LOLO-122136 format. One record per atom (N, C-alpha, C): x, y, z; residue in one letter. Coordinates in steps of 0.02 Angstrom, whole numbers, padded with zeros to 5 digits, always signed. Atoms other than C-alpha are relative to their C-alpha. Example, Ala and Ser with C-alpha at 12.3 -4.5 7.8 and 13.67 -1.06 7.14 Angstrom:
residues 2
+00045-00059+00000A +00615-00225+00390A +00045+00060+00000A -00042-00059-00003S +00684-00053+00357S -00039+00055+00037S 
***
This chain:
residues 100
+00012-00042-00057M +02854+01571+02494M +00064+00014+00039M -00061-00008-00040A +03029+01552+02566A +00034+00067-00014A -00032-00063+00017T +03084+01710+02477T -00042+00060+00020T +00045-00054-00019M +02941+01813+02550M +00035+00055+00040M -00033-00049-00043A +03050+01898+02680A +00047+00045-00040A -00045-00040+00040Q +03168+01960+02544Q -00036+00059-00032Q +00037-00051+00035F +03030+02065+02468F -00039+00047+00047F +00033-00044-00047V +02970+02150+02627V +00039+00066+00002V -00035-00064-00001P +03013+02335+02608P +00021+00019+00071P -00026-00020-00064T +03115+02412+02748T -00051+00037+00041T +00049-00039-00038E +02977+02533+02796E -00055-00044+00029E +00049+00047-00027V +02856+02386+02819V +00029-00034+00061V -00032+00032-00057A +02979+02298+02933A +00003+00047+00059A -00003-00049-00054L +02998+02459+03033L -00069+00013+00030L +00068-00010-00026D +02808+02475+03048D -00017-00050+00054D +00013+00049-00052F +02809+02318+03154F +00026+00025+00067F -00027-00028-00061D +02906+02421+03281D -00045+00055+00028D +00043-00056-00021V +02767+02553+03293V -00074-00019-00006V +00071+00019+00004P +02598+02471+03326P -00046+00057+00019P +00041-00058-00020Q +02537+02636+03399Q -00029+00035-00062Q +00022-00033+00061R +02525+02706+03222R -00062-00035-00028R +00057+00037+00027E +02407+02569+03165E -00059+00004+00048E +00054-00007-00048A +02307+02577+03326A -00033+00069-00006A +00026-00067+00010A +02288+02764+03298A -00045+00003-00062A +00041+00002+00060F +02222+02730+03123F -00069-00030+00015F +00064+00031-00017F +02088+02612+03190F -00039+00043+00049F +00034-00045-00048Y +02049+02734+03332Y -00033+00058-00039Y +00029-00052+00042G +02020+02869+03200G -00064-00024-00033G +00061+00029+00029L +01894+02754+03115L -00055-00005+00052L +00047+00005-00055F +01812+02725+03283F -00032+00068+00014F +00025-00068-00013L +01797+02913+03311L -00047+00024-00055L +00042-00019+00056R +01715+02928+03140R -00064-00042-00004R +00063+00036-00005G +01576+02809+03193G +00002-00074-00017G -00003+00072+00013H +01639+02636+03146H -00007-00039+00065H +00012+00043-00059S +01590+02497+03266S +00066-00025+00029S -00060+00024-00034A +01723+02455+03395A +00007-00075-00009A -00004+00072+00008E +01678+02271+03382E +00022-00021-00070E -00021+00015+00068Q +01696+02269+03193Q +00074+00017-00009Q -00071-00018+00005L +01863+02359+03207L +00044-00051+00036L -00038+00052-00035R +01922+02231+03335R +00007-00062-00044R -00003+00058+00045R +01877+02093+03213R +00049+00012-00058R -00047-00016+00054D +01975+02184+03078D +00073-00003+00024D -00068+00000-00028I +02127+02199+03192I +00024-00071+00014I -00019+00068-00019E +02126+02019+03254E +00018-00042-00061E -00016+00049+00053V +02204+01880+03151V -00050-00056+00008V +00052+00052-00005P +02059+01760+03114P +00030-00069+00010P -00025+00068-00012P +02078+01579+03171P +00017-00038-00064P -00015+00035+00064A +02072+01517+02990A +00068+00022-00027A -00065-00026+00024V +02221+01629+02947V +00055-00028+00044V -00050+00029-00045L +02315+01570+03102L +00015-00072-00018L -00009+00070+00019A +02287+01390+03050A +00040-00006-00065A -00036+00001+00064K +02348+01427+02873K +00074+00017+00012K -00070-00019-00014W +02504+01515+02939W +00037-00056+00036W -00031+00056-00036H +02537+01368+03055H +00020-00055-00050H -00017+00051+00051R +02530+01247+02907R +00059+00023-00043R -00055-00027+00040E +02644+01362+02805E +00066-00005+00038E -00061+00002-00042A +02768+01371+02949A +00026-00072+00008A -00022+00069-00003E +02770+01181+02960E +00037-00020-00063E -00033+00015+00064R +02815+01170+02775R +00064+00039-00009R -00058-00043+00009E +02937+01315+02781E +00017+00032+00068E -00014-00023-00068P +03007+01336+02959P +00029+00070+00005P -00029-00067-00002E +03098+01497+02914E -00053+00054+00003E +00055-00048-00002L +02928+01582+02903L -00031+00007+00070L +00031+00001-00066R +02882+01541+03083R +00012+00066+00038R -00015-00063-00035D +02970+01696+03154D -00040+00058-00028D +00038-00054+00032I +02884+01810+03028I -00073-00003+00022I +00070+00008-00020F +02712+01740+03067F -00010+00016+00074F +00004-00014-00072T +02744+01748+03255T +00003+00075+00012T -00007-00072-00009R +02798+01928+03241R -00064+00037-00023R +00061-00031+00024M +02643+01973+03139M -00057-00008+00050M +00053+00013-00048V +02527+01892+03266V +00010+00042+00063V -00015-00041-00059E +02614+01978+03413E -00015+00073-00014E +00012-00070+00019Y +02605+02144+03321Y -00075+00015+00001Y +00073-00011+00003R +02417+02127+03288R -00030-00002+00070R +00025+00002-00069R +02387+02080+03470R +00018+00064+00037R -00021-00064-00031H +02484+02234+03524H -00044+00057-00025H +00045-00051+00029V +02382+02344+03405V -00068-00005+00034V +00065+00010-00031L +02223+02269+03477L +00000+00023+00073L -00004-00021-00070A +02279+02299+03656A +00000+00077+00006A -00001-00073+00000I +02317+02482+03618I -00069+00027-00019I +00067-00021+00022F +02151+02502+03526F -00050-00007+00058F +00045+00011-00056D +02059+02427+03675D +00010+00052+00054D -00013-00052-00050L +02144+02549+03793L -00031+00067-00021L +00026-00064+00025L +02093+02695+03683L -00076+00002-00002L +00073+00001+00008T +01912+02640+03664T -00038-00020+00063T +00033+00020-00062T +01876+02580+03840T -00018+00062+00040T +00019-00058-00040P +01776+02708+03938P +00039+00000+00067P -00039-00006-00062G +01882+02772+04082G +00066-00037-00004G -00063+00036+00009G +02032+02681+04008G +00060+00045+00011G -00062-00035-00009T +02211+02734+04015T +00010+00051-00056T -00014-00050+00052S +02262+02892+03924S +00071-00009-00026S -00066+00004+00031V +02411+02906+03808V +00031+00070+00000V -00034-00065+00000T +02537+03045+03831T +00030+00014-00067T -00029-00020+00064K +02621+03140+03689K +00059-00044-00020K -00059+00040+00017C +02777+03031+03700C -00019-00072-00015C +00022+00067+00019G +02671+02876+03669G +00000-00049+00057G +00001+00045-00057R +02685+02804+03843R -00068+00005+00034R +00065+00001-00032F +02535+02755+03944F +00005+00032+00069F +00003-00032-00065A +02487+02858+04095A -00068-00012+00031A +00064+00009-00035D +02352+02836+04226D -00038+00065+00006D 
***
């Protein structure tokens, strides 16, 4: 597993910088009738996976930063999704910033 980071394509690494894109994907599914609660479960990192990643990071400490970044990314995606699906929530402007 230590060589995992070597095989992450550049475009995947850059996707971690744009959680809005993934949140928009899930929002599109929501608009097509998928349950918001099910989509939230799909976005969240399940506790069993978190525990597995924690064990992996203990065995291979160089993976800790990757796992931390993935969890932070998924939480950011979930926060954006929640803003988009909350009635009376915050709107998103064209430049991707949040406006009241």
